C-alpha positions as CSV (number, residue, x, y, z in Angstrom):
1,X,13.7,32.1,-14.5
2,X,14.6,35.8,-12.9
3,X,11.3,38.1,-12.7
4,X,11.9,41.6,-13.2
5,X,10.0,44.8,-14.6
6,X,9.1,44.9,-18.1
7,X,11.0,47.1,-20.5
8,X,9.4,49.3,-23.0
9,X,11.3,47.8,-26.0
10,X,9.6,44.3,-24.5
11,X,6.1,45.4,-24.8
12,X,5.8,43.5,-28.2
13,X,7.2,40.5,-27.1
14,X,4.3,40.4,-24.4
15,X,2.3,40.3,-27.1
16,X,3.8,37.4,-28.9
17,X,3.8,35.5,-25.9
18,X,0.2,35.9,-25.2
19,X,-0.8,35.2,-29.1
20,X,1.7,31.5,-28.2
21,X,0.1,30.9,-24.9
22,X,-3.9,31.5,-26.5
23,X,-3.4,29.0,-29.0
24,X,-4.1,25.9,-26.7
25,X,-7.6,27.5,-26.7
26,X,-7.9,26.1,-29.7
27,X,-7.9,22.5,-28.7
28,X,-10.8,22.8,-26.1
29,X,-13.1,24.7,-28.7
30,X,-12.5,27.9,-27.8
31,X,-11.2,29.4,-31.1
32,X,-12.3,32.9,-30.7
33,X,-10.3,33.5,-27.2
34,X,-7.2,31.8,-29.6
35,X,-7.6,34.6,-32.1
36,X,-8.2,37.2,-29.8
37,X,-5.8,40.3,-30.2
38,X,-3.6,40.8,-27.2
39,X,-3.8,44.5,-25.7
40,X,-2.1,46.8,-28.2
41,X,1.3,48.0,-27.0
42,X,0.4,51.9,-26.0
43,X,-2.1,50.2,-23.1
44,X,0.8,47.4,-22.2
45,X,3.0,50.6,-21.9
46,X,0.9,52.1,-19.4
47,X,1.3,49.0,-17.2
48,X,5.0,49.1,-17.6
49,X,4.9,53.0,-16.8
50,X,2.7,52.6,-13.2
51,X,5.3,49.6,-12.3
52,X,2.5,46.9,-12.7
53,X,3.9,44.8,-15.5
54,X,6.5,41.6,-14.8
55,X,8.0,39.2,-17.2
56,X,10.2,36.2,-16.2
57,X,13.0,36.2,-18.0
58,X,15.3,33.2,-19.5
59,X,19.2,32.6,-18.5
60,X,19.3,35.0,-21.7
61,X,17.3,37.8,-20.2
62,X,14.7,36.7,-22.5
63,X,10.7,37.6,-21.7
64,X,9.0,33.9,-21.8
65,X,5.9,35.0,-19.7
66,X,4.5,38.2,-18.1
67,X,2.0,39.6,-15.7
68,X,0.3,42.9,-15.5
69,X,-2.0,44.0,-13.0
70,X,-4.5,46.7,-11.8
71,X,-5.7,48.5,-9.0
72,X,-9.3,47.2,-8.4
73,X,-11.4,47.9,-5.3
74,X,-8.4,48.0,-3.1
75,X,-6.9,44.8,-4.3
76,X,-4.4,44.2,-7.0
77,X,-5.8,42.6,-9.8
78,X,-4.3,40.2,-12.5
79,X,-5.5,41.5,-15.8
80,X,-3.5,39.0,-17.6
81,X,-0.6,36.2,-16.6
82,X,0.5,34.2,-19.7
83,X,3.3,32.0,-20.2
84,X,5.1,30.7,-23.6
85,X,3.7,27.4,-24.5
86,X,7.4,26.4,-24.9
87,X,7.7,27.0,-21.1
88,X,4.7,25.8,-19.6
89,X,4.1,23.6,-16.6
90,X,7.1,24.7,-14.8
91,X,5.7,26.8,-12.2
92,X,6.6,30.0,-13.7
93,X,3.0,31.8,-13.8
94,X,3.0,30.7,-10.2
95,X,6.0,31.9,-9.9
96,X,4.9,35.6,-11.4
97,X,1.5,35.5,-9.1
98,X,3.9,35.1,-6.0
99,X,5.9,38.0,-7.0
100,X,2.6,40.0,-7.2
101,X,1.8,38.7,-4.1
102,X,4.9,40.0,-2.6
103,X,4.5,43.4,-4.3
104,X,0.7,43.7,-2.6
105,X,1.9,42.6,0.8
106,X,4.6,45.0,0.9
107,X,2.5,48.1,-0.5
108,X,-0.3,46.6,2.3
109,X,-2.7,45.3,-0.4
110,X,-5.1,42.8,1.3
111,X,-5.9,40.7,-1.7
112,X,-4.9,39.3,-5.2
113,X,-8.1,39.3,-7.6
114,X,-8.6,37.8,-11.1
115,X,-11.4,36.9,-13.7
116,X,-11.3,33.6,-15.2
117,X,-12.8,30.6,-17.2
118,X,-14.0,27.8,-14.8
119,X,-14.0,25.0,-17.3
120,X,-10.2,25.8,-18.3
121,X,-7.9,23.1,-16.4
122,X,-5.2,26.2,-16.9
123,X,-7.5,28.9,-15.7
124,X,-10.0,28.3,-12.2
125,X,-8.7,25.1,-11.3
126,X,-4.8,26.2,-11.7
127,X,-5.8,29.2,-9.7
128,X,-7.4,27.7,-6.8
129,X,-4.0,25.3,-6.7
130,X,-2.5,28.8,-6.7
131,X,-4.2,29.9,-3.4
132,X,-7.0,31.6,-4.7
133,X,-10.9,30.9,-4.1
134,X,-14.0,31.4,-6.2
135,X,-16.4,35.0,-5.3
136,X,-20.0,34.6,-4.9
137,X,-21.3,37.7,-7.4
138,X,-22.4,38.9,-3.7
139,X,-19.3,40.1,-2.7
140,X,-17.7,41.8,-5.5
141,X,-16.8,45.5,-5.5
142,X,-17.8,48.0,-8.1
143,X,-14.4,47.7,-9.7
144,X,-15.0,44.0,-10.3
145,X,-18.3,44.0,-11.6
146,X,-17.1,46.5,-13.8
147,X,-14.2,44.1,-15.1
148,X,-17.0,41.6,-15.6
149,X,-19.2,44.0,-17.7
150,X,-16.5,44.6,-19.5
151,X,-15.5,41.2,-20.3
152,X,-19.6,40.5,-21.1
153,X,-19.3,43.4,-23.7
154,X,-16.1,41.6,-25.2
155,X,-17.9,38.5,-24.9
156,X,-16.3,36.4,-23.4
157,X,-19.3,35.5,-20.9
158,X,-20.1,33.1,-23.8
159,X,-18.0,30.3,-21.6
160,X,-18.8,30.3,-17.6
161,X,-16.6,32.5,-15.7
162,X,-15.4,33.5,-12.1
163,X,-13.9,36.4,-10.0
164,X,-11.4,34.7,-7.6
165,X,-9.6,36.1,-4.9
166,X,-6.2,35.1,-2.9
167,X,-6.2,36.6,0.4
168,X,-2.7,37.8,1.4
């Protein structure tokens, strides 16, 4: 697997990866998440243009996973990481997170943050194994508070969620 920057002609492939990865939410009683549409190509292009979008590509250089990030409260915030289910459970998501951590360290960024579902095995428990720790609501900066507000407006707070941080 090779991690590289997303190319403009791959934006619709990222949407396909996210749709495929989201299907597993059906199996745990979260069909609304499984059926939620990925970000529009124009929004994904913004991440690509700002240099905060990467893919894990297979031997044929075809993307099988991706990660996009934002600057939030002085850290890099994982906006989305998705691995195609045909390639899941092979360390690809962790490799993308580690790549983001290297990028952040090189830029002098102190931590990675993310928000995720607490009770989904491939969410909070997985991120804890990747070095993230839960943040108390009192530890959230204004940017993370705004992320949580937007998530609630989108209906994601129907299930327990948590903000997490990985110090670098």
